[in-house]
MIKELUM-489971 format. One record per residue: y, z, x of N, C-alpha, C, CB in turn. Coordinates in Angstrom, 2 decimals. Glycine has a CB too. Layout:
N
NODE        nv        nw        nu       cav       caw       cau        cv        cw        cu       cbv       cbw       cbu
NODE         Y         Z         X         Y         Z         X         Y         Z         X         Y         Z         X
...
//
This chain:
87
NODE        nv        nw        nu       cav       caw       cau        cv        cw        cu       cbv       cbw       cbu
NODE    112.80     78.98     75.89    113.10     79.19     74.48    113.10     80.69     74.20    112.06     78.44     73.56
NODE    114.14     81.17     73.57    114.19     82.60     73.28    113.47     82.92     71.97    115.65     83.08     73.21
NODE    113.32     84.21     71.70    112.55     84.65     70.53    113.15     84.15     69.22    112.48     86.16     70.50
NODE    114.47     84.06     69.14    115.10     83.63     67.89    114.80     82.16     67.60    116.62     83.85     67.95
NODE    114.80     81.34     68.62    114.44     79.93     68.43    112.97     79.80     68.03    114.71     79.12     69.72
NODE    112.12     80.60     68.63    110.69     80.57     68.28    110.49     80.99     66.83    109.89     81.49     69.22
NODE    111.12     82.08     66.43    111.00     82.56     65.05    111.59     81.55     64.06    111.69     83.92     64.90
NODE    112.74     81.00     64.39    113.39     80.02     63.51    112.53     78.77     63.35    114.76     79.64     64.06
NODE    111.94     78.31     64.45    111.07     77.14     64.38    109.85     77.39     63.51    110.63     76.73     65.77
NODE    109.26     78.58     63.66    108.11     78.96     62.84    108.50     78.99     61.37    107.56     80.33     63.28
NODE    109.63     79.65     61.06    110.07     79.77     59.67    110.40     78.42     59.06    111.28     80.69     59.57
NODE    111.00     77.54     59.84    111.38     76.22     59.33    110.17     75.37     58.97    112.23     75.49     60.36
NODE    109.06     75.57     59.67    107.87     74.77     59.41    106.92     75.41     58.41    107.13     74.53     60.70
NODE    107.18     76.65     58.05    106.32     77.38     57.13    106.42     76.81     55.72    106.69     78.86     57.12
NODE    105.30     76.64     55.08    105.26     76.14     53.70    104.62     77.21     52.83    104.46     74.79     53.60
NODE    105.36     77.62     51.80    104.93     78.69     50.90    103.54     78.40     50.33    105.94     78.88     49.77
NODE    103.31     77.19     49.88    102.03     76.83     49.25    100.87     76.93     50.22    102.10     75.42     48.68
NODE    101.14     76.86     51.52    100.06     76.93     52.51     99.65     78.35     52.84    100.49     76.23     53.78
NODE    100.40     79.32     52.38    100.09     80.72     52.66     98.93     81.20     51.79    101.33     81.61     52.44
NODE     98.16     82.17     52.27     97.11     82.76     51.43     97.74     83.39     50.19     96.29     83.82     52.24
NODE     97.00     83.45     49.11     97.55     83.92     47.84     98.06     85.36     47.92     96.49     83.82     46.76
NODE     97.38     86.24     48.67     97.87     87.62     48.76     99.19     87.69     49.53     96.82     88.51     49.44
NODE     99.40     86.82     50.49    100.66     86.77     51.22    101.77     86.23     50.33    100.52     85.91     52.50
NODE    101.46     85.20     49.53    102.45     84.65     48.58    102.86     85.71     47.57    101.88     83.41     47.85
NODE    101.89     86.48     47.07    102.20     87.52     46.09    103.10     88.59     46.70    100.91     88.16     45.55
NODE    102.78     89.03     47.90    103.61     90.05     48.55    105.01     89.51     48.85    102.94     90.53     49.85
NODE    105.10     88.26     49.29    106.40     87.65     49.56    107.23     87.57     48.28    106.22     86.24     50.16
NODE    106.60     87.25     47.16    107.31     87.19     45.88    107.86     88.57     45.50    106.38     86.66     44.76
NODE    107.08     89.63     45.73    107.56     90.99     45.43    108.74     91.36     46.33    106.42     92.00     45.62
NODE    108.65     91.02     47.60    109.74     91.34     48.53    111.01     90.58     48.14    109.33     90.98     49.99
NODE    110.87     89.30     47.80    112.04     88.52     47.39    112.65     89.05     46.10    111.66     87.05     47.21
NODE    111.82     89.40     45.13    112.33     89.95     43.87    113.05     91.27     44.10    111.18     90.14     42.87
NODE    112.49     92.12     44.93    113.12     93.41     45.23    114.45     93.21     45.96    112.18     94.28     46.08
NODE    114.48     92.29     46.90    115.71     92.01     47.65    116.79     91.46     46.74    115.43     91.01     48.78
NODE    116.45     90.53     45.88    117.43     89.96     44.95    117.97     91.04     44.01    116.81     88.82     44.14
NODE    117.10     91.90     43.51    117.54     92.98     42.63    118.49     93.93     43.37    116.33     93.77     42.09
NODE    118.20     94.23     44.62    119.08     95.11     45.41    120.44     94.46     45.64    118.43     95.45     46.77
NODE    120.46     93.15     45.88    121.72     92.44     46.08    122.55     92.44     44.81    121.47     90.99     46.54
NODE    121.93     92.16     43.68    122.65     92.14     42.40    123.19     93.53     42.07    121.72     91.64     41.26
NODE    122.37     94.55     42.25    122.83     95.92     41.95    123.97     96.33     42.88    121.67     96.91     42.07
NODE    123.84     96.06     44.15    124.89     96.40     45.10    126.18     95.65     44.86    124.42     96.15     46.49
NODE    126.07     94.42     44.40    127.27     93.59     44.18    128.11     94.07     43.01    126.86     92.14     43.95
NODE    127.55     94.94     42.18    128.30     95.49     41.05    129.24     96.61     41.46    127.35     95.99     39.98
NODE    129.07     97.12     42.67    129.89     98.23     43.14    131.33     97.77     43.43    129.27     98.86     44.41
NODE    132.31     98.62     43.13    133.71     98.24     43.32    134.05     97.83     44.76    134.59     99.40     42.92
NODE    133.42     98.49     45.73    133.71     98.16     47.12    133.27     96.74     47.47    133.02     99.16     48.04
NODE    132.13     96.33     46.92    131.64     94.97     47.18    132.51     93.94     46.48    130.19     94.83     46.73
NODE    132.92     94.25     45.27    133.81     93.32     44.55    135.13     93.17     45.29    134.07     93.82     43.11
NODE    135.65     94.26     45.85    136.89     94.20     46.62    136.69     93.39     47.90    137.38     95.62     46.97
NODE    135.55     93.54     48.53    135.23     92.78     49.73    135.24     91.28     49.44    133.86     93.20     50.30
NODE    134.60     90.89     48.35    134.55     89.48     47.96    135.95     88.97     47.63    133.62     89.27     46.76
NODE    136.74     89.77     46.95    138.11     89.35     46.60    138.95     89.11     47.85    138.79     90.42     45.71
NODE    138.76     89.91     48.89    139.52     89.74     50.13    139.08     88.52     50.92    139.39     90.97     51.00
NODE    137.78     88.22     50.88    137.25     87.11     51.68    137.70     85.77     51.12    135.72     87.17     51.73
NODE    137.78     85.65     49.80    138.23     84.40     49.20    137.12     83.59     48.61    138.95     83.59     50.21
NODE    137.28     82.28     48.66    136.33     81.36     48.05    135.73     80.45     49.11    137.00     80.52     46.94
NODE    134.68     79.78     48.74    134.05     78.82     49.63    132.81     78.25     48.98    133.72     79.45     50.98
NODE    132.17     77.38     49.68    130.95     76.75     49.20    129.85     76.96     50.23    131.16     75.23     48.92
NODE    128.63     77.07     49.77    127.51     77.14     50.69    126.55     78.28     50.43    128.01     77.24     52.07
NODE    127.05     79.45     50.08    126.19     80.61     49.85    126.50     81.20     48.48    126.37     81.68     50.96
NODE    125.49     81.32     47.66    125.64     81.90     46.33    125.67     83.42     46.47    124.49     81.46     45.38
NODE    126.53     84.06     45.70    126.60     85.52     45.67    126.01     85.99     44.34    128.08     86.02     45.84
NODE    124.73     86.38     44.33    124.12     86.84     43.08    124.88     88.04     42.52    122.64     87.21     43.32
NODE    125.14     88.00     41.24    125.86     89.08     40.59    127.37     88.95     40.67    125.45     90.37     41.19
NODE    127.87     87.99     41.43    129.31     87.81     41.58    129.82     86.59     40.82    129.67     87.70     43.04
NODE    128.93     85.65     40.53    129.35     84.44     39.81    130.20     83.50     40.65    130.11     84.82     38.57
NODE    130.01     83.52     41.95    130.78     82.65     42.83    130.01     82.41     44.12    132.16     83.24     43.13
NODE    130.62     81.64     44.99    129.98     81.37     46.28    131.02     81.48     47.38    129.32     79.98     46.29
NODE    130.52     81.57     48.60    131.37     81.66     49.79    130.80     80.75     50.86    131.47     83.13     50.30
NODE    131.53     80.56     51.93    130.98     79.87     53.08    129.77     80.65     53.56    132.04     79.72     54.21
NODE    128.85     79.96     54.21    127.55     80.54     54.56    127.66     81.86     55.32    126.75     79.56     55.37
NODE    128.48     81.91     56.36    128.57     83.13     57.17    129.11     84.31     56.36    129.45     82.90     58.39
NODE    130.16     84.08     55.60    130.74     85.15     54.77    129.76     85.55     53.67    132.07     84.70     54.16
NODE    129.08     84.58     53.09    128.10     84.88     52.04    126.95     85.72     52.57    127.56     83.60     51.44
NODE    126.49     85.42     53.78    125.42     86.21     54.38    125.89     87.64     54.61    124.97     85.57     55.71
NODE    127.13     87.80     55.04    127.67     89.15     55.28    127.74     89.93     53.97    129.07     89.07     55.92
NODE    128.26     89.29     52.93    128.40     89.97     51.63    127.03     90.28     51.04    129.23     89.11     50.65
NODE    126.12     89.31     51.03    124.79     89.54     50.46    124.02     90.60     51.24    124.00     88.24     50.42
NODE    124.14     90.58     52.56    123.48     91.60     53.37    124.03     92.99     53.09    123.64     91.27     54.84
NODE    125.34     93.06     52.95    125.97     94.35     52.63    125.55     94.82     51.24    127.51     94.25     52.72
NODE    125.57     93.92     50.27    125.19     94.29     48.90    123.75     94.74     48.83    125.42     93.12     47.95
NODE    122.88     94.08     49.59    121.45     94.40     49.56    121.12     95.77     50.11    120.68     93.39     50.33
NODE    121.99     96.32     50.95    121.74     97.64     51.53    122.72     98.70     51.04    121.80     97.55     53.04
NODE    123.69     98.31     50.24    124.77     99.21     49.86    124.29    100.47     49.14    125.73     98.48     48.98
NODE    123.36    100.33     48.23    122.91    101.47     47.44    121.88    102.33     48.17    122.33    100.99     46.13
NODE    121.46    101.92     49.35    120.52    102.72     50.12    121.21    103.84     50.88    119.75    101.84     51.08
NODE    122.52    103.74     51.05    123.24    104.71     51.89    123.46    106.01     51.19    124.56    104.16     52.34
//
């Protein structure tokens, strides 16, 4: 079993409520910060153009875009939006 399968298996079995309260609080801050970065990045013209070129789909929500894409394309767009303003 490679590291990615091990990590994926761990993450799939993880239950938020079972985590210690300080870990849950830190995870909530990280998620809130990540979502805010994705929304802010998605407002940029380059990201909007990227989404327009990719098209439509179902499976992955694009925060700040008001639409969704297939999972792989959505992950690419959300990942790009989340780091776009850091450059």
